[in-house]
N, C-alpha and C positions, 0 to 999 in steps of 0.2 A: 682515585685512580685522575691526576689531571688530565682533561681530554688533551690538554697542547703538549704535550709526553707525546701523543699518538699523530706525529704530525711526518712518519713516515709509510709507505704504501706499501705495501707487500703480496707476492703473488706465492700461496699458498700452489704446493704440487705434487701430484699422485706420480706414483709408478704404475703406469701397463704396457706392462711388457707384450711387445710384436715378436712377429715372424717375420726374419731375412728371404729370402730367393732358398736360400738352402735348410729351410728349417730351421736354426738356429734362431735363439731369442733374444730380444736382440729393448734391450730399455728407452720405454721413450717418455718422455713424463709431461702432463696435460692440469694445465690449471685448473683446479678446482672452487679455489676460495679468492676473493682478495679482501687481505683485512690490513686494521689501522692500527699502527706498531711502532715499540720505539728503537731503535736499531743503536746499540752503542757498542763498539768497537773499545774494546777492556785493557787499560795500562794499570800500570801500581801496584796496589795494594789487590784492586775488582780482580784483577789478571793472575795476580801469583794465588787466593782462593779460589777461585773457577780451577783454577790450572789441580787445585789438590783434587772434586771430583778428575775432567780428564784434563791431560795434560791438554789436549789440542786447542780446547777451546780460547776461542780467539773475540766471538762475539756475542752479544747476551741481547737477545731481542721480548718485547713485552707487547703483551695486547689484553685485551678484555673476553674474557666468559664471557656469554649471556647466561641468564640466572639459573638454565637448567645445568650450564657445566660443561656444555659440550662448544664445538666451534676450535677458534684458533689452530694446531698444528700438532703435532705430535714429530718422534723420532723415527716415525713410517714416510713421511714428508720428505719435502725438502724447498727453501725458500726461494723465492725468487724477489732480491733487493737491488731495482736498478740494473747494471749487468754483471751484480757480484750473484753467486750461489752458494747459499750456508746449506750447512745440513745441520739438522739437530744431534746433539751426542745426549743434550739432559732437559726434557721437559717436565716442569711439576707445574700444580694449582699450588699458587703462593698458596701459602699459609691455610690451606683445604676452605678456603673460603669461598671459592667459586665468582671471584670476582675478573683476578689476571693470571694470567700466563707466565711463566720466564722461561725461561728454554736461553740455553746456553750453547751455539751453535760454534762449526767450524768452515772458515772459506775454503769452495769446492774449485782448485783452479781447475783441471782437468774438462771440466762439463761433463 
């Protein structure tokens, strides 16, 4: 993977529920790591292929994995890219080589 492709800074956030004044659970998102990634809006043929996996996928996020195969993000996380909130729908270790992670994401509007 070419280092020049990883030109975007993405914050990986994990849900840490907290209690509100009435004792109800409220979702709070905390940034757990910051990664360098390639973020691309899917268009044309790539969009059609991604929609065969999940009809809502509109953004592809690629990042490196460390040598142990850990790091990056999972479907339990959400990604903050500038003001965009991206929700991973499908995440795969590309070719099971522990080199790169590819995630198909949808953009959240509601926050």
